[in-house]
Every structure is written in structure tokens, then in C-alpha cells.
N, C-alpha and C positions, 0 to 999 in steps of 0.2 A: 382705431380699428373697430369693426362691428360685424355681427353675424346676422344674416337674414333668417327669420324664423316663420314669417307668415304675413298675412294681409289683414288690415282693417277695412273691410269692404264698405261701400256706401250704404248707409242705413244702420251702421253700427255693428254689423256682424263680424265677429272675430274668427278668422280662418288660420289655424296653426298648421304648418306643414301642408300647404295646399298641393293639389295634384299637379303633375308635371305639365298638363295641358291647360292649366289655369292662365287666362290672359288678363293682365291688369286693365281695369277700366277707369274711365275718368271719375275722379273722386275717391279712388282707392288710396289707402295709405300703407306703406311698407313698414312692417314691424321689424325692428333691429335690436339685438342684444349688444349693448356697448357700455363702456364705463360711464359716459355722460352724453348728453345730446349734442355736444360740440366736439366729440372725439372721432367723428366719422363724417363722411360727406360722399355723395355720389360722384363717380369719376366719369370721364368721357369714354365713349366707346373706343376700343383700340383701332389704330390705323392699320389697314391691311393693304398690301400691294395687289393691285388688279392689273392684268395685262389685257389691253384691248387690241385685238388682231384686226388688221385691215390690209386691203390690196393697194399697192402703190406702183405706179409706173405702167408702161405699155404692156410689159410681159407679165404683169401680175405678180410683182414681188410681195411676198407676205411679210409684213413688219408688225412688231409688237410695240405698243406705246404703254409704258408703265404709268400708272396713276395711283394716287392715294385715295382711298375711300374709307368711310367709317360705317361699319354695319355689324350686325350680330350674326354669328354663325350658330345655327341651332345644333345642339348636340344632345347626346343621350346621357342621362344621369346613371351613375354606376348602380347596378342592382346587386346589393350585398345581402346575402341570406342572414337572417337573424340567428344568432347562436342558440343552440338548444338549451332549454331550461331544465334544471335539475332540482329536485326537492332540497330545501334548505332548512336549517335548524337555527332559530333565532331566539334570543333571550331579551326580555324587557325587565329591567330592574327599576322598580318604582311605579308610581301610579299617577296618571294625569287625568284631568276631567274630560279631555277629548280623546282618550285612548281608544274609544270605539271607532272614531274616524280613522285612526292609525291602523287599526285592524282591518278595516274595509279596504284601505289602500294596499295593504299587504295581500289581502285576498285577491285583489285584481291583478297583481303583478307576479306573485309566486307560483311555482309549478305545483300541481297536485301532489299530495304526500308530504308537504312541508309542515313543520311543527313550530308553533310559537309558544315558548315557555314564559309564563308571567310570574315573576318573583317579587312580592311586596308584602306589606303588613296588613293589607285589607283581607278580611276573611272571605273564603271562596263564595259563600252564599251572598254576601254583600256585593262581591264583584259581579256576580250574575245579575243581581238586581240593577246595579249601576249601568251595566252594559245594555240591559233591556230598556232602561229609562232613556238611554242615549240613542235608541232606535236600532240596536244591533240584535239580530236574531241569530244566536250561535248555532242553532240547528241547521241553518241554511248555508253555513260555510262549507265550501266544497274543496278548496285548495289547501287550506291550513287547518291544523288541529290544535286546539288550545290545551296546554298542559299547565295546571295551576300548582304553585308551590308557595307556601306562606313562610315568611321569615324576614329578618332585619338585614338589610344590605350592607350594614357597617359592622356586623358581627361575623367574625371569620368562620366560626364553626357552622353558622347557618349557610354561608356561601360554599363551604367545603362539601355540603350535602348535594351540591349540583355538579353535573358533569361539565365543568366550565371549559375543559379542553376540547369538547366535541362540538361547540357551537361555531357556526360559520360567521355569525356577527352578533354583537351584544350592544344593546342601546341602554345607556344609563340615563334615566329620566329625572328631571327636577321634580321631586315628589310634591304633590299638591298640598300635603300637610305642612310644608315649609314654604309655600309660595309667598307668604307675607315677609319672609326674611331671605333676601337674596344671598347674604353672606353664609347663612346656615345651609341653604340649599346647595350652594356651590361647594362648601366644605364637605357635605355629605357625599356629593357626586365624586369629588376627588378621592375621598377615603375609600369609596366603593371601587373606584378605578384601580387604585394601588393594590387593594386586597385581591381583586380579581386577577390582575396581572401577576402578582406574586404567586398566587395559587397555580395559575397556568404555567409559570416558569418552573415550578417544582414538579409538575406532572409531565410537561413536554420535554423531550430530549434536548439538552443544551450542548452546543458545540462551541468550545472556547477557541477563538481564532488566534490567541496569543501563545507563544511557546511556553512550555512548562517552567523553564528557567526564570521567566519573568513574573510568574504568578506568586503572589504573596500569601502567606498563611494568615488565617483569621478572616475577619470581616473586611470586605472590599466594597466600597460604595460604587466604584465604576463597574465591577463585575456584576453587582446586583442590578444596575441599570441595564447592562448589556443583556442579562438574562431576560428581563422584562421586554426589551426591545426585540429580542428574537421571538418571544412569545407573540408579540404584535404582528409578526410576519405570518403567523399561523391563523390568527383570528382577528377580525376587525371589531374594534370597540369605538362607538360614537358616544361621547359624553355631552349631555345638554348642560350648558352653563348659562347663567343669567347675567353675571357681571363681566364687563369687558376686561377688567383687570385680572380676572382669573385665566383669561386666554393665554397670557404669557407663561403661566405655570404649566399648562397642558402642552403648549407648543414646544417649550424648551425640552421637556422630558422625552418627546418623540415616542411615546408609548400609547398614544391614542389620538384620534381625530376628535373634533368637537363641533357642536352646533351652538352658536350664540343666538338663542331663540329670541330674546328681547330685541337684539339689534336687527334681526330680520323683520320683526314686526314694525320697528321704527322706520326702517328703510322703505317698507311697503307703504306705510302711512304717508311718508314724505313724498313718494312718487305719486300717490293718488291725490294728495293735496295740490301738487303742481299741475297734474293733468288727470281729471276724473275718469277719462277713458281708460287709463291704465288699470282701473279696477276690473274691467271686463277681461283685459289681457291676463291679469294675474289669476282670475277665476278659471280661465281656459288652461293656463300653464299648470295649475295645481289640481286639475280635474283628475278623478280616478281613472277615467277611460282614455286619457291622453297617451298616445304613442309617439313620443317626441325624442329625437336623437340629435345631438349636436356634434357634427363631424367637421374635420378640418377642410378648408377650401381646396387643398391640394388634391383631394380625392375627386374633384369635379373638373379637372383640367388635364390635358395631356402633358407628358413630360417635356415636349418641345415648347410648351407655352409658359414654362416657369420663368 
């Protein structure tokens, strides 16, 4: 199975989400998102019954001759209005060397009035210098406001100074100070994740789904996990991890999503090594101004065509 996303036009131009009236030309290549290049294939056009009417006999009897033909019926794409954007409150825990690029992406997508809280051990003056050196002019940000807090993300009392229960989403970054040690970086991210979820579970109302008669006095590991899982329904946390072995720990707990950044880079390099044209496609897909949506094919056919 694959999903059509655009066209590689003749001459090397990449067109993501082309207009409805775009006509494929000789030499164009169709861009498809799929598991591999052998997991999809173009199919034949559907067979459609056509009735050919003709007069037969002396008195002009009208008869219909059914025939099979293959052709494309032009239809209209569904026009779905984009949902309204509302201001969001986001927290970054940690510091990356490319954090200025991340801020620019958020500036392009978030609604005006949004806040980006930055919590790390880098002094505020040094942050401003690093952002400026990276090409970010903070004074020109229109949609988001930067809120700086200095502290250690693995010290509970530092995290408790933040309104963790009010954030729409939290991103735990693999701090650049530990980028030489994958194990230490992941350990720090996991510790930060557990601390944040525990603080949130204490501040957010908890609904126990089990009867009181089944509750045990004292510490209960399962109830502690349930409290953090309920907190995850209120706020999204994305943890950046570097080691694929850490993925199992995060996924089993079901208290956070994760981004395996090193694996993403490796996959991108492998695709480019196999076909260098993919580099242009990736540049278009990850561009700040790209407005791209992936929708199920069922939205583009009538119910009678299922």
C-alpha cells in the first residue's frame, strides 16, 4: 500500500500536494509514501459498464448493448475546511544546537498568542547569543513568545517551579551537553519524563476506575502507573531518545510518545544513498512553509465505490 503525495516534474522540480488541475506530463514521476519500493504498484483502471443505444428493426426498436470499458471519471476532491488554530503553550526541556530551527518551525505553524517555555541549564544571556548566532531574530517572532526558565530537568524541586499541568505539549530534548554519551542522554530524558508525569499526576484530578474494595493500602505500583497514564491524556509529552534499546522502556510504560532521532537520520541517509533524488523530496517535506496533510483514500471516493 502507498499514498500519493506529489510529483517529481521533469527538470528536477519537486511538487508536493499539486493543484487539482495539474496534468501529468511525459517524464514526470509520481511520489508515493510507502514502506518500500516493492510494496505498491499501479493498478489497472476500473472496468465500467457502458450502454450503447442503437435502433434495430423496421419500427425502430431501441436496444441497449452493454460493453466493458476502462476509463477515468473525473470527480471533485472534497473541500474540507481547516480547523481553527488556537494559541498553545509548549515546553522545551533541554537544549539542542539546532533549537533555533525548531523555534522557526513552531513560529510558522502555531497561532498568534502561543507561548514557548524554554527550561534548561543554559543561562538566559547565553541562550540569546546562541539563538542569534543560529540566525534567529527573537524580536521578529510574531506568533510565539519565548519564556525563559533556568534549572536542571532531573531535579524535582526545579521542575515543580513550572506549571507543568498547564502545557498542551512538552518536548524533552536530548541535551547537547550529553550528546557524546547516548546512554547518559537517554537516562536523563527518562528521568525527566518520569518526574514530569509524577508531578502532573499529583496536580491533575485522578479518577480511579477500580472499586474501593479492590484498592490496597500503601504503595501500589499499578496505581502509580495508572495515575501517570491518566496525566498523559491531559498533556502530550514527546521524548527524544538516541538509543533504539530505550524505545522499549518508553513504549511499555505508555506514558509518553518518543522520537528516535538517530534512527530518523539513519533512515534518511539510507534513502538518499539509494536514490539521491530523495534528498530534494525530504527538503520539501520538512520545509517550514509546507502545508501537507495525509488523509485516508476513503475520503476521495463515494460510498458506492467502496
